[in-house]
C-alpha positions, 0 to 999 in steps of 0.5 A: 820123442817129446817128453810125455805130456798130459793128455786125457786117457794117457795110461802111461802118464797116469801110471807115472803120476802114481809112481811119483806120488808113491815115491814121494810118500816113501821118501817123506816117510823114510830116510830116503828123503834126507841123506847125511854123508859127511861133510854134506847133507842132501835133501831129496824129498822134493825130487819127485816134485821136480821130476813130475814137472820135468817129464809130465806137466805143471798140474802133475807137479802140483799134485805131487807137491801137495802130497809132499806138503801133506806128508810133511804136515803129518810128520809134524803133528806128533808131540815128539817132534821138535818145536820148530818142526811143529810149526808145520802142523796146524794141530801143534803150532797154534796157527792152523792157517799159517801151518797149512800155508807153510806145509802144504800151500808152499809145496803145492806152489813149488810144484806148480811154479817149477812145472811151469818153468819146465814147460817153458824150458821144453819149448826153448831152443836148448831145452836140456840146458834150461831143464838143468838150470831149473833143477839146479836152483830147484832146492832154492826155489823150494826153500824160498817159498817155505821161508816166505810162508814162515816170514809171513805167518811165523815172523817170530822165527826170524827167517826171511826169503833171503835165508834160502840162498845161504848155501847157494855159493857153498861147495857142498850146496853146489855139489848137491845141486849138481847131483840132483840136476844130473839125476833129473837130466838123466831121467828126462833124457831117457824119456826122450829116447826112441826106446822109451817112445816104443815102450809108451806106444806098446803100453798104450797099445795094450791099454786100448787093445780089443782083447785087453783086460778091463779094469773097473774103477769102482773095484780099484777104489774099493781096494784102495779104501780097504787097504787104507782102513786095514792099515789103520786097523793093523796099526791100532792093533800093533800099538795096543799089543805093544802097550800090553807087552810093556805093561806086563813089564811094568812100563806104562805108556802115557796117553800122549805117548800112545797117540805118538805110537799110533802116529808112528805106526800109521806113518810106517804103514803108509811107507809100506803101502807106497812100496806096494804101490810101486811094485804094483805099478811095475807089475802093471807096466810089465803085464801091459808090455807083455800083453802088447807083445803077445797081441802083436804076434797075433796081428796081421802086419799089414792091416793091424787086425787079427790074423786068421789063426788068432781071430777064430780062438778069440771069437770062440771065447767071446761067443761063449759069453754072448747073451742076446737081447730082444729085438737085437743080435750080434753079427758075424760079417764077411767083407770082401773087396770087389775086383781086388785082383784087378787092382793088384794087376793094373796098379801094383801091390803097393796100391793094393796094400794101401786099399787093404790098410784103408779098409781095415781102418774104416772097419775099426772106426765104424764098428768100434771097440765092441767088435773083433776084426780079422783078415782071413787072407787076401782081400777078405775080412771077418768081423764079429760084433759081439754085443747085441745091436738092432738090425737097423743099426748094423745095416746103417754101419754096413752102408757107411762101410760101403760108402767109405770103401768107395772113397778109396781111390786107385788111380782114376777109379775107386774101390767097392766091397760086398758084405755078408752078415749072419745074425748071432742070436745065441752062443755057437761055434765061430766056424759055423757062423763063418760059413754062413756069413761067407755064403751070404757074402757070395750071394751079395757078389752074385747079385751084382757086388757093392751091396750087403746081404743079411741072413739067415739065407739072404732074407734081406739085401741092399745095395749102396746108392749108385755112385756117379763115379765109374764102377769098373777099374780103368787101365792106368794111363 
C-alpha cells in the first residue's frame, strides 16, 4: 500500500496529523525533545515534522513545523531563559520580525521543504533509500534554515548557514542521524504494509458507516476551547496559591517572577493536554476499529449490506426517532429481482452473484446515507428511507433504480426489478412495514413486473419506460 496521502475527508489522515501535532507539543514542552546521553546529545523535537512529511504530505509537515516554531517561541518568551534563547522570542529579542522568522518561519519552511523532498522520494525508483537519505540529513536541513534566519536577522551572533554542518562528519552526529533515519524508515515501512492498509480501510469504513456515530464539529471546537480556558484558569489559580503559600513563609515573588510561574504552569498544562489528546486519538482509533469489526459481523458478505438479522433491529432504533413532515414521509421499500432463479439456472451462480452485488451498489448510490439497506435473502432487498422525502422524490429514485438494474447485462439479456414502497408517516414496528411493503411488491409483480407500487394498498403504481432490449432471459449460446 502506498503511504497515506492527503485526501479530503480522509479520517485516518486527520487523526495522524492530530497525533503528530500533539506529539510535537509534548516533545517541545518536555525532556522528550532533547536527550543527553554521554557522550552524545540527540535533539528529537523536529522528528514529528519529518514523520509528517514522510507519511502524510508537505502541507501536513508545514503544519507540524509551524506548531514546532510556535512552541519554541513560547518557551523563549520567559525572563529566566538564556540571552541566546531569547532571540527566538519577539517579546524578548528587541527584533520581533526577526524572532518570528527565526522561530516560526524557519520551522514552517523546514516542514514544507522536507515534505516536498519526501513526496519526490516516494515517486523515485528506490523510495526507501531516498527516505532514509532525507531523514539522515534532516537535522542539518533544520539547522541550516535556523542559522540562515539568524545570519539574516541577528548577524551579531556570528552564526552562518555553514555552522549547521559542523557535526556532519562527527561520529556522534552520524550516530544520531542514523538512529533518527532508522526510526523514520521503520514507521514509514510499517505504514506501507498490508496490515496497516487493512487497518486504515476498517477505520475509514467505520467513519462512513450508516450506523456510525456522527461527531458534531461545533461541539468538538467548544470542548477544545473549554479545555484551553480551563487550563489557563487552573494555571492562574495554581500560581496564585503558590504565591500565597510562599508569602506565608516570608518569601515574596517579584512581578516578573510571578509571570514566569504562570508561563511555566501554562507550558506544563499544554504538555498535559497534548498527552490527553494522544490518549483520546488512540481511543477514537480503537473505537472506530471495533465499530467496523462489529459492523462487518452484521453485513452480508456478498453484497455489503446488512443481513436480515441486523436490519430489523437497526430499523427499530431509527423508527423510534422518526419524525415526519408535512407533505413528506419516510419509506420502507422491498426490491426483488425479476426472474432471478432463471439467471442462476441458465448462467450459473457467479453471474447471479454479480447481479446481486451490482443491485446493492445501485441502491447505495441512489438512496445515499439517509437510508438503511438489508438483504432479506436470495434476490430480495429491504430499504428504509428514514428521513422525510416527498412522493415525487421517492418515485424518481425508484425509477432510476429500475433503470440502473436494467443496465445489468447477463449474457445477451438484462435484469429488471419490481418494487413495493410503503410510506412511513409515524413511528411504528418494522415488521409491520415489512409486511405491507412486501404485499405491495407482489402486487407490482402480479401487474407485470418491472415496475413499482406505492402504498397504502397500491394506490399508485408505475412501470419504467419500455426498454428496446428483450425482456425475457435468453438461453445461453
